[in-house]
N, C-alpha and C positions, 0 to 999 in steps of 0.2 A: 781629146776630142777632136772629131773631122768639125770641117768648117761651115757645118749643118746653118743655113736659116734656123729653126726650128731644134738647135739639143734636147730643151726640158723634156721636149714631147718623145724624141726620138729615145731618150736616159729610159723614160718611164717606161714606153712601150715595149720597153728589152726587162726591164723594174718587172711587169706585169708578169712574163711573159718567165721569167725564172723565179716571180710568187708562184707563178696559177700550174710548174714543175715542183716546185714544194709542194704544195698542197693536195693535185693531186696521186703522187705518191705514199704520204699520209693517210688520204681517206679510206674510208674500213674498205674492205673488198666487196663486199655486198651495195657499194652503193658504185659502184664503176661498172659497165657497160660488160656483157657478154663477151666473153671472145669468142669472136669467127672461126678462130685457129689456135694449133697449137704454135706454141713459138711467137706471137702474134708481139707478144707484152715487151720481145726480144728486136723488134724493129723498133716499138713504141719507142723505146729506151737511144735508141743508136739515131732518132728522127728528132727526138725532145731535142737530147745532148748536143748534135747536130746545130740543130737552128738556136740557140742560145750564142755556140759560141763563135758559129758564123756570122752573129749577129754581135755579139764583141770588134769581132776583125771587124766590121763592116764601122762600125760606129768609130771603133779608136784608130790611130794612125800608125803610135807606135810600138813598134814591134815587142820593148818588151812587159805593154800594161798589152797589149795582145795576149802573153807570155802569161803574165799571173793570173791572168782572165783562164784562161785552157788550166792553167796547176786549178786554182780556185772550181771553174767546173766538178775538173775529177773531183778535187775536195768530196763537192757540195755529191754528185753524184753518191760515192762512197761511202760520205754521214747518215749521207736519204739511204742505202740499203742497213746497214747499222741500227735507224731509225726503225728499220720498219719492222726489224728485227724484234727490239727489245720494247719497242713502244706505242705498238699498235698487235691485236691478238688474231683478226683478220688474216694480218701478210706477215712476208716470214723474209730474211736480209736474204742477197741469192749473187754469188760471185758473181755467175751470167750476167742482172745483171746490171752489175756495175764495170763488166769486161763493154760491155754493148755504151753503155753512155761514154768510157774514157773510148770505144773508136769515135763515136760520134762529136765529142768534141775532138777527135781526130782529125777528122776530116772536115767538122765546119774552120777551126784554126790551120787548115790545108788554104784553105780561102784569101788568107793575107798574098799569098806570091799571087792569085790572075787577079783581073782587069770585075771578077768579080764584087774586091772586095770593097767598086767606088760604087756598086748599085742602089745603095740608100744613099748615098750621099747624090746621085744621079736620079732618083727617085725627089728628093727633100727638093733639091731646084726646079724643079718643075712645078710644085702639087702649088696656087696660085698662095 
């Protein structure tokens, strides 16, 4: 991990986001808010996985760890699509959702080459 003053807090927050994505992916369709327009679910998938990957890049300094977590997030997204098809009655597996997840991971992971990778570290240092 990077040199956070509160590493457990940031790791717990990121882990909770991962758990939230898993839970939301497996909720019955009737428990989800209605979509305001067609295709918004692809945007939601993209943004969720971009945030998860960006979080991993901000948490961990080593590129190897960042790559491993990016690959794990891609696998999670694909696995959850299979789980939706196999474990839920009201959801279905969708290859386009898995593609949106993967593209989100790529965008979030690419922050590792920008100064944005240090944003969370700077926030941690400014908190009392």
